[in-house]
C-alpha positions in Angstrom: 110.6 -4.2 8.3 108.4 -5.9 11.3 106.1 -3.1 9.7 106.1 -4.3 5.9 105.3 -8.0 7.5 102.3 -7.1 9.3 101.1 -4.7 6.6 102.0 -8.0 4.3 99.7 -10.2 6.5 97.0 -7.6 6.8 96.4 -7.8 3.0 96.5 -11.3 2.9 94.2 -11.7 5.5 91.6 -8.9 3.8 92.2 -10.7 0.5 91.1 -13.8 2.4 88.1 -12.4 4.5 87.0 -11.1 0.1 87.3 -14.3 -0.9 85.4 -16.2 1.7 82.6 -13.2 0.8 82.8 -14.2 -2.4 82.6 -18.2 -1.8 79.0 -17.4 0.5 77.5 -15.6 -2.6 78.6 -18.4 -4.9 77.5 -21.4 -2.5 74.3 -19.8 -1.6 73.2 -20.3 -5.7 74.7 -23.6 -5.6 73.0 -24.9 -2.7 69.8 -23.8 -4.4 70.4 -25.6 -7.8 71.9 -28.8 -6.4 68.9 -29.1 -3.8 66.6 -28.6 -6.6 67.8 -31.7 -8.2 67.3 -34.2 -5.6 64.4 -32.3 -3.7 61.8 -32.8 -6.4 62.4 -36.8 -6.8 60.7 -37.2 -3.1 57.3 -35.5 -4.4 56.9 -37.3 -7.9 54.0 -39.7 -6.8 52.6 -36.8 -4.8 52.6 -34.7 -8.1 51.1 -37.3 -10.0 48.5 -37.7 -7.5 47.5 -33.6 -7.6 48.0 -33.0 -11.2 45.9 -36.5 -12.2 49.2 -38.1 -14.5 50.7 -41.0 -14.9 54.0 -41.4 -13.2 56.0 -42.3 -16.7 54.4 -38.4 -17.4 54.9 -36.6 -14.2 58.7 -38.4 -14.2 59.5 -35.8 -17.0 59.5 -33.1 -14.2 62.9 -34.3 -12.8 64.0 -35.7 -16.7 63.1 -32.3 -18.5 65.4 -30.4 -15.4 68.3 -32.8 -16.2 68.2 -32.3 -19.5 67.9 -28.7 -19.8 71.0 -28.8 -17.1 73.2 -30.9 -19.4 72.2 -28.8 -22.7 73.0 -25.6 -21.1 76.4 -26.3 -19.4 78.6 -26.2 -22.3 78.2 -22.9 -23.2 79.3 -21.3 -19.6 83.0 -20.7 -20.9 82.1 -19.0 -23.9 79.4 -16.8 -21.9 81.2 -16.1 -18.8 84.1 -14.5 -21.5 81.3 -12.7 -23.5 79.3 -11.3 -20.6 81.4 -11.7 -17.8 81.0 -13.9 -14.6 78.7 -11.6 -12.5 76.5 -10.6 -15.1 76.1 -14.5 -16.2 75.7 -16.0 -12.8 73.3 -13.2 -11.7 71.1 -13.7 -15.1 71.3 -17.5 -14.3 69.8 -17.4 -10.6 67.3 -14.8 -12.1 66.4 -17.3 -14.6 66.4 -20.1 -12.2 64.4 -18.1 -9.6 61.5 -17.2 -12.2 61.4 -20.6 -13.1 60.9 -21.7 -9.7 57.7 -19.3 -9.3 56.3 -20.9 -12.3 56.9 -23.9 -10.9 55.2 -23.4 -8.0 52.1 -21.6 -10.1 52.0 -24.6 -12.4 48.3 -25.5 -13.1 49.2 -28.9 -15.2 51.9 -31.6 -15.8 52.9 -30.0 -19.0 53.0 -26.8 -17.8 55.2 -27.7 -15.2 57.3 -29.7 -17.3 57.7 -26.6 -19.3 58.8 -24.4 -16.6 61.2 -27.0 -14.9 63.3 -27.0 -18.3 63.4 -22.9 -18.2 64.5 -23.8 -14.6 67.1 -26.1 -15.5 68.5 -23.8 -17.9 69.3 -21.1 -15.2 70.8 -24.1 -12.6 73.1 -25.8 -15.2 75.0 -22.2 -15.3 74.9 -21.7 -11.8 77.2 -24.0 -10.5 80.3 -23.9 -13.1 80.0 -20.3 -13.5 80.5 -20.0 -9.5 83.4 -22.2 -9.8 85.0 -20.6 -12.4 84.9 -17.1 -10.5 86.3 -19.0 -7.7 89.1 -20.7 -9.1 90.1 -17.6 -10.8 90.0 -15.2 -8.0 91.8 -18.1 -5.2 94.9 -18.8 -7.5 96.8 -22.3 -7.6 98.1 -21.6 -3.9 94.4 -21.6 -2.4 92.7 -23.8 -4.6 92.2 -26.7 -2.5 90.4 -24.8 0.2 88.4 -22.7 -2.1 87.0 -25.7 -4.0 86.4 -27.2 -0.4 83.7 -24.9 0.3 82.1 -25.3 -3.0 81.9 -28.8 -2.3 80.1 -28.8 0.4 76.7 -28.1 -1.2 78.0 -30.5 -4.1 78.0 -33.6 -1.3 75.4 -32.4 0.8 72.5 -31.6 -2.1 71.7 -35.2 -2.1 71.6 -35.9 1.3 69.5 -33.1 2.3 67.2 -33.0 -1.0 65.2 -35.9 0.3 65.0 -34.5 4.1 63.8 -31.1 3.0 61.6 -32.3 0.1 59.7 -35.2 2.8 59.3 -32.3 5.3 57.6 -30.0 2.7 55.7 -33.0 1.2 54.6 -34.2 4.5 53.7 -31.0 5.9 52.4 -28.4 3.6 52.1 -27.9 -0.4 54.2 -29.6 -3.0 54.1 -26.2 -4.1 56.4 -25.1 -1.7 59.2 -27.6 -3.0 59.8 -24.6 -5.6 58.9 -21.7 -3.8 61.4 -22.5 -0.9 63.7 -21.1 -3.5 62.9 -17.6 -4.0 64.4 -15.9 -0.7 67.3 -17.7 -1.0 67.7 -16.5 -4.9 66.8 -12.8 -4.0 69.6 -13.1 -1.0 72.2 -14.6 -3.8 71.3 -11.7 -6.3 71.3 -9.3 -3.8 74.9 -10.3 -2.4 76.0 -11.0 -5.9 75.4 -7.1 -7.4 77.0 -5.9 -3.9 80.3 -8.4 -4.1 81.0 -9.9 -7.1 83.3 -7.9 -9.7 81.7 -6.8 -12.5 84.4 -8.0 -15.0 85.5 -11.8 -13.1 86.0 -13.5 -16.2 85.5 -11.5 -18.7 87.7 -12.2 -22.2 87.6 -11.7 -25.4 85.4 -14.6 -26.1 85.5 -14.5 -30.0 82.5 -15.6 -32.1 79.8 -18.4 -30.7 81.0 -22.1 -31.9 78.0 -23.0 -33.4 79.0 -26.3 -35.0 80.5 -27.4 -31.2 77.2 -26.3 -29.7 74.9 -28.2 -32.2 76.8 -31.6 -31.8 78.0 -31.1 -27.9 74.8 -29.9 -26.6 72.4 -32.6 -28.2 75.1 -35.2 -27.8 75.0 -34.8 -23.7 71.1 -34.2 -23.4 70.7 -37.9 -25.8 73.2 -39.4 -23.3 71.9 -38.5 -20.3 68.0 -39.2 -21.5 69.2 -42.7 -22.4 70.8 -43.3 -19.2 67.9 -41.8 -17.1 65.6 -43.9 -19.4 67.5 -47.2 -18.4 66.1 -47.9 -14.9 62.6 -47.0 -16.1 62.4 -49.4 -19.2 64.3 -52.8 -18.0 67.9 -51.7 -18.6 69.9 -50.0 -21.5 68.8 -53.1 -24.3 65.7 -50.9 -24.2 65.5 -49.0 -27.5 64.4 -45.6 -25.7 67.6 -45.9 -23.4 70.6 -47.1 -26.1 69.5 -45.3 -29.1 69.9 -42.1 -27.6 72.9 -42.9 -26.0 74.8 -44.5 -29.1 73.3 -41.5 -31.2 74.6 -38.6 -28.0 77.7 -40.8 -28.1 78.3 -40.1 -31.7 77.8 -36.5 -31.6 80.0 -36.2 -28.8 82.8 -37.8 -30.8 82.2 -35.5 -33.4 82.3 -32.8 -31.5 86.0 -33.8 -30.4 87.1 -34.0 -33.7 86.0 -30.6 -34.6 86.9 -29.3 -31.1 90.6 -30.7 -31.8 91.2 -28.3 -35.0 89.0 -25.4 -34.4 90.4 -22.0 -33.3 88.0 -21.3 -30.6 85.9 -24.6 -29.6 83.3 -24.5 -27.2 85.4 -26.8 -24.8 88.8 -26.8 -25.3 89.6 -30.2 -25.6 93.5 -29.9 -26.3 93.6 -29.5 -22.3 93.3 -33.1 -22.0 96.7 -33.3 -23.6 98.5 -32.5 -20.2 98.8 -35.6 -18.1 97.4 -33.8 -14.7 94.8 -32.1 -16.1 93.7 -35.8 -17.7 94.4 -37.6 -14.9 92.5 -35.4 -12.2 89.4 -34.8 -14.8 89.0 -38.6 -15.1 89.2 -38.9 -11.2 86.6 -36.7 -11.1 84.3 -38.4 -13.8 84.5 -41.5 -12.2 84.2 -40.3 -8.7 81.1 -38.4 -9.7 79.7 -42.2 -11.0 80.4 -44.0 -7.6 79.1 -40.9 -5.5 75.7 -40.6 -7.2 75.5 -44.3 -7.8 75.7 -45.0 -4.4 73.5 -42.1 -3.4 70.7 -44.1 -5.0 71.2 -47.3 -4.2 71.5 -46.7 0.0 68.2 -44.7 0.2 66.5 -47.7 -1.6 68.1 -49.8 0.8 66.6 -48.3 3.3 63.2 -47.7 1.7 62.6 -51.3 0.2 64.3 -53.6 2.6 63.6 -51.9 5.5 60.3 -50.3 5.0 61.6 -46.7 5.8 59.9 -43.8 4.6 61.8 -41.4 2.2 61.9 -39.0 4.8 63.7 -41.3 7.8 65.8 -42.5 4.5 67.5 -39.2 3.8 67.7 -38.6 7.9 69.5 -42.4 8.0 72.2 -41.0 5.2 73.0 -37.9 7.0 75.9 -39.4 8.7 77.7 -39.3 5.2 77.2 -35.7 5.1 78.4 -35.6 8.6 81.7 -37.0 7.9 82.0 -35.0 4.3 81.4 -31.8 6.2 83.8 -32.4 9.0 86.9 -33.8 6.5 86.0 -31.1 3.7 88.3 -28.1 5.7 91.0 -30.6 6.4 91.0 -32.0 2.8 91.1 -28.2 1.5 94.4 -26.9 3.7 96.2 -30.6 2.9 95.5 -29.9 -1.0 96.6 -26.9 -1.0 100.1 -28.1 1.2 100.9 -31.2 -0.5 98.5 -31.6 -3.7 95.6 -32.6 -4.7 96.5 -35.9 -6.3 97.9 -37.4 -2.8 94.7 -36.0 -0.7 92.4 -37.2 -3.6 94.3 -41.0 -3.6 93.7 -40.9 -0.2 90.0 -40.0 -0.1 89.3 -42.6 -2.6 91.4 -45.2 -0.7 89.0 -44.4 2.3 85.9 -44.3 0.5 86.8 -47.9 -1.2 87.2 -49.3 2.2 84.2 -47.4 3.6 82.0 -49.0 0.6 83.1 -52.5 1.1 80.7 -53.1 4.5 77.9 -52.4 2.3 78.6 -55.5 0.1 77.6 -57.8 3.0 74.5 -55.4 4.0 71.9 -57.9 5.5 68.3 -57.3 6.3 68.3 -56.3 9.6 72.0 -54.7 9.7 72.0 -52.5 12.8 71.7 -48.7 11.9 74.7 -48.3 14.5 77.1 -49.9 12.6 76.0 -48.4 9.2 76.4 -45.2 10.8 79.7 -44.9 11.8 80.7 -46.6 8.3 78.8 -43.5 6.4 80.8 -41.2 8.4 84.0 -42.6 7.1 82.8 -42.9 3.4 81.7 -39.4 3.7 85.1 -38.4 4.8 86.6 -40.4 1.8 84.5 -38.8 -0.5 85.3 -35.4 0.6 89.2 -36.1 0.4 88.8 -37.2 -3.1 86.3 -35.0 -5.2 87.0 -31.6 -4.6 90.8 -32.3 -4.2 90.9 -34.0 -7.7 88.9 -31.0 -8.9 91.2 -28.9 -7.4 94.2 -30.7 -8.9 92.7 -29.9 -12.8 92.7 -26.7 -11.5 96.3 -25.8 -10.7 97.2 -27.1 -13.7 95.7 -24.0 -15.4 95.8 -20.5 -16.5 93.9 -17.6 -15.6 92.7 -17.7 -19.3 92.1 -21.2 -19.5 89.7 -21.8 -16.3 86.4 -20.5 -17.7 85.9 -23.3 -20.6 88.2 -25.9 -18.7 85.2 -25.2 -16.0 82.5 -26.4 -18.7 84.6 -29.5 -19.4 84.8 -30.8 -15.9 81.2 -30.0 -15.4 80.3 -31.8 -18.4 82.1 -34.8 -16.6 81.0 -34.5 -13.5 77.2 -34.5 -14.5 77.7 -37.5 -17.3 79.8 -39.3 -14.8 77.0 -39.1 -12.4 74.0 -40.2 -14.8 76.4 -43.0 -15.8 77.1 -44.2 -12.6 73.7 -44.0 -11.1 72.3 -45.5 -14.5 74.8 -48.7 -14.1 73.9 -49.3 -10.5 70.3 -48.9 -11.1 70.4 -51.5 -13.8 72.6 -53.9 -12.0 70.4 -53.5 -8.8 67.2 -55.0 -11.5 69.4 -57.7 -12.5 69.9 -58.5 -9.4 66.8 -58.4 -7.8 65.4 -60.3 -10.9 68.0 -63.3 -9.9 66.9 -63.3 -6.1 63.3 -63.2 -6.8 62.4 -64.1 -10.1 61.0 -61.8 -12.8 57.8 -61.0 -11.0 59.6 -59.7 -8.0 61.5 -57.3 -10.0 59.2 -56.1 -12.4 58.3 -52.9 -10.6 61.0 -51.7 -9.9 61.8 -50.3 -6.5 59.0 -48.0 -6.4 56.8 -51.0 -6.9 58.4 -53.2 -4.3 58.4 -50.2 -1.7 54.2 -50.5 -1.7 54.7 -54.0 -0.7 52.6 -55.1 2.3 54.6 -55.3 5.5 54.2 -59.5 5.5 55.3 -59.7 2.2 58.4 -57.6 2.8 59.4 -59.6 5.6 59.1 -63.2 3.5 61.4 -61.0 0.7 63.7 -59.3 2.8 66.9 -61.4 2.9 66.9 -62.2 -0.8 66.6 -58.4 -1.2 69.2 -57.7 0.9 71.2 -60.0 -1.2 70.7 -58.0 -4.2 71.6 -54.8 -2.6 74.8 -56.2 -1.3 75.9 -57.5 -4.8 74.9 -54.3 -6.6 77.3 -52.2 -3.9 80.3 -54.8 -5.2 80.0 -52.9 -8.3 80.0 -49.6 -6.4 83.3 -50.8 -5.0 84.5 -51.5 -8.3 83.7 -48.1 -9.3 85.6 -46.7 -6.5 89.0 -48.9 -7.1 88.7 -48.0 -10.8 89.1 -44.7 -9.9 92.2 -45.5 -8.3 94.4 -45.6 -11.2 93.9 -42.2 -12.6 94.3 -40.9 -9.3 97.6 -42.7 -9.2 99.0 -41.3 -12.4 97.9 -37.7 -11.1 99.8 -38.3 -8.1 103.2 -39.4 -10.1 102.3 -36.3 -12.7 102.3 -34.1 -9.7 105.3 -35.3 -8.3 107.6 -35.2 -11.9 106.2 -31.5 -11.7 107.4 -30.3 -8.0 110.9 -32.2 -9.3 111.0 -30.3 -12.5 110.4 -26.8 -10.9 113.0 -27.9 -8.1 115.5 -28.6 -10.9 114.7 -25.7 -12.2 115.2 -23.4 -9.5 118.6 -25.0 -8.4 119.6 -24.5 -12.0 118.4 -21.0 -12.7 121.7 -18.7 -11.7 121.7 -16.2 -8.9 121.5 -12.9 -9.8 
């Protein structure tokens, strides 16, 4: 008897080690793609200067990448079933790697934008395919721990990106922002060939849903593009912002109608009929908005109000990453033990409370006060984001994971874009009301370049504008408490139902 128990424990340990190796491969690729989303933003001004392009033209280096990501994510589920997880993941990493090399060799703004789009087509699939591979390998009983692993680059990327980007731009050529991906990508490909299972995620994919693809991909691209233009064109009322958003939303609505009746839609929207999955997905969407929206406002506060460099602003954001990294393993184990709903709800409460102090931020608020609050906010985000996503996966069968992953990543991408756009527009309006139209005309970038004596005169009203904007971030976190509470209630009902079924079932 004891021998069988020890063998069982040994097999579990081996399986856990195999899962950890699998996760390490996926995380390598995910770090590479997420860092690249933020790392380039630091170099936009340098790129414009070196390539002789205007800021509006070189901004497409970032916009083109984001549009490519939004366009390709809906394909993930079908492509994974058709070609297998390992093959698709390796092709995605290889495409991202080729795009990185070409970006580093770019000779003009146009060539750089084209190569960034190519890079985005690869980068868009890396994270969802990796998530799906890990979710299928882990199973419901270990979903929390495995999602906490994949969550590390998601939460640390926006913090480390500006730091790494600043170091590269300050010390070497901007081309190394792209060349730095080469060793990581080559290592990830080598490990994937050895450790990923060839048939992971492979299933009967059926014919590609061309109607769904032609509706959803342009629709998402339109929404993401419109939202990205709100900051640079004075808000959502600008035609270049609201027209793509409206057209995109219409296309997405038509996709939902099509997918509801289609036999094998690109994304199975019928999954949202389950209360648990819908609540977890809504929490993920709102959390992405609160997370990425806050990640753009606070670094701007450091740069605009306090006059720090992009590198220093990234370093000042590091305590949030420290808090997230510290809490992630505990959040994963708790999720597997008591369910993702309760952990996500507790994390949201912490995140909301830890955001409130920033609503009272001033021009001279001590960094020693902001740092511990950021640590607490990082703990809250870690306890909310990945447990909510783990709760969504826990409601799925093995076969539903690939296409559900596409849905969750679409929601996370759009939620992040909406949160960023909303807080950027609110910040512009707040600066306008505090300083007048002339003070806000150029946005945050212009204010960063104000002479020190001018900044000193406007620092207090600027700080008030940022503080008022953070109230919106508090509100976004608080709204996410609603679906998180529904998720807790749904999981409690499910546990009671399972307990009653076990009691009533006859004992053989």
